[in-house]
C-alpha positions, -999 to +999 in steps of 0.1 A: -296+133-462-332+121-468-336+114-431-326+150-423-349+163-451-379+143-439-373+154-403-372+190-413-405+186-433-420+171-402-409+200-381-423+224-407-457+206-406-457+208-368-448+244-369-476+251-394-500+231-372-490+251-341-493+284-360-528+275-373-538+263-339-527+296-322-544+317-349-577+299-345-576+302-307-562+337-303-574+355-334-606+338-341-615+330-305-621+293-310-617+269-281-583+253-277-596+217-282-613+228-315-582+247-326-560+217-320-583+193-338-588+217-367-551+223-372-543+186-371-571+180-396-557+206-419-523+189-420-540+155-425-560+169-454-529+184-470-511+151-469-542+134-482-543+159-511-508+148-522-519+111-525-551+122-543-530+142-568-506+112-574-536+090-582-551+116-604-519+120-625-515+082-627-551+079-639-544+105-666-514+085-680-527+051-671-523+020-693-551-005-700-560-026-670-567-062-680-601-075-669-588-099-643-571-070-625-600-045-624-612-033-590-647-026-577-653+006-557-647-011-524-613-025-533-603+008-549-611+027-517-592+001-497-562+004-520-562+042-517-564+041-479-535+016-477-514+036-500-521+067-480-512+049-448-480+036-465-470+071-476-476+085-441-458+057-423-428+058-447-423+096-448-432+104-412-416+075-394-396+049-413-374+072-435-368+099-409-361+075-380-356+039-391-327+039-415-306+008-414-279-011-432-273-047-418-299-073-412-277-103-408-292-136-399-269-163-384-265-195-404-289-183-432-295-210-458-305-184-485-284-160-506-280-126-490-301-097-503-291-061-511-320-037-507-320-006-529-346+021-524-362+044-550-364+081-558-365+105-528-363+077-503-336+060-481-330+027-464-357+034-439-383+027-466-374-010-462-383-012-425-414-034-430-397-056-455-367-060-432-389-075-405-403-101-430-369-110-443-355-114-408-385-136-398-378-157-429-341-161-420-328-141-449-297-120-443-298-086-460-281-052-462-294-018-474-278+012-489-287+049-493-284+063-528-270+098-528-271+125-540-309+123-538-314+141-572-283+129-589-275+109-621-285+072-619-252+064-634-235+079-603-252+053-581-234+024-600-201+025-580-219+024-546-242-004-557-212-024-570-192-018-538-222-029-517-227-061-538-190-070-535-190-063-498-221-084-492-207-114-510-174-110-492-190-107-457-215-135-463-190-159-478-212-164-509-202-159-545-235-144-554-263-123-539-298-111-548-308-075-553-343-064-542-349-029-556-379-005-554-388+019-582-357+039-594-335+014-574-342-012-600-328+011-627-297+017-606-292-020-603-297-026-641-272+002-648-247-016-624-253-049-643-245-031-676-212-019-663-201-048-641-220-077-654-239-103-634-211-123-618-223-114-583-260-110-590-280-142-590-312-124-594-325-088-595-361-084-581-377-051-589-408-037-572-427-011-593-396-001-613-404+022-643-384+001-667-397+022-696-402+054-677-431+072-660-450+103-669-450+113-632-413+118-635-420+148-657-432+166-626-402+158-605-368+174-601-332+161-606-312+143-633-326+110-622-362+122-628-352+133-663-337+098-669-371+082-659-392+104-682-421+090-703-434+114-730-469+110-743-497+086-736-497+049-728-500+038-764-478+061-784-455+076-757-417+070-756-392+066-727-362+088-722-330+084-743-313+070-712-339+043-707-338+034-744-301+030-743-302+009-711-327-013-729-306-016-760-274-025-740-290-052-720-283-087-733-309-115-731-289-134-704-290-104-681-327-098-687-334-134-678-320-127-643-346-100-636-379-105-619-403-075-622-431-073-597-456-046-603-491-034-597-517-025-624-528+002-600-494+018-593-500+056-586-464+067-594-455+045-624-478+055-652-483+039-677-483+010-652-472-015-679-439+004-680-429-020-653-434-050-677-400-059-690-398-082-720-375-112-714-377-109-677-400-128-653-430-105-648-453-109-618-485-088-619-506-076-589-537-056-584-550-033-557-516-021-544-501+014-547-465+024-554-453+031-519-472+002-505-453-023-526-426-029-499-451-029-471-479-052-484-480-088-470-488-102-505-456-087-519-436-098-489-447-134-495-440-132-532-405-117-527-395-143-500-407-171-523-386-157-552-355-154-529-360-190-518-365-202-553-331-188-564-314-200-532-328-235-536-305-240-565-275-237-542-290-249-509-309-281-512-337-283-487-349-247-489-387-247-489-403-230-519-439-230-529-450-238-564-459-202-572-422-193-572-417-213-604-449-203-620 
């Protein structure tokens, strides 16, 4: 469904670009080369404005950034450009055309990984991560959460079925979930209902564990479940998130690794991704969409997967950072 939606949006952008180009050339008597360049620039600027708006909203509701994670102007600009690129690449290429499910690797010596995307995305979002996992010899499978704007609780059966199938097909008793944004909440909801028998580790990327104020501007039941009301200091998460937190035992929380950025432009306050009782890994200079594309995150995720797998497969190489 998301693939079809993004393809239609691309067609609308192309149609708008063509209409503007024709208007400039035929009605305003501009040269065709100028008309083409001007219309392409208009679409580019419209897409750029969306990213600017996201960063603006995130700044409004931001949490305090610790001194070691503060960025200078150069790194801030680089982060913005990379996030803009990640958004363009994901929405205009990966999600419309690169959806996938299986990424099996023969004779893998690591636990298999289930990939769960976030709000408004599909399995195509994981295209860059898929390449890194394949190169690392890690077998994986991805699912599409539908309906797009549905209740997060309704995703629980499909996550559970996918986890059971992955264990069955791989011959392992356990697997690892790697989830981006809302996908991490769907995974936690699944663990609440079905326990952690099959889930050796849940690794979340930029998941709004306590909600995000940006969800107040979205649509759908899942957005309402991810609400954060108020500022970073005195705000409160949604009732659904509070209940999820209350129902989660310490043993389950200990299986979660939350990887997040202090400069996330969708999760705000950014410290919403910090989950007490879990293993929290902080980054700087990376935007929300870029989390599954950035090489630093890829290296961290692969290390975490190998760290868990090393407990079952002696000989798996893990760097010291995985146990830090």
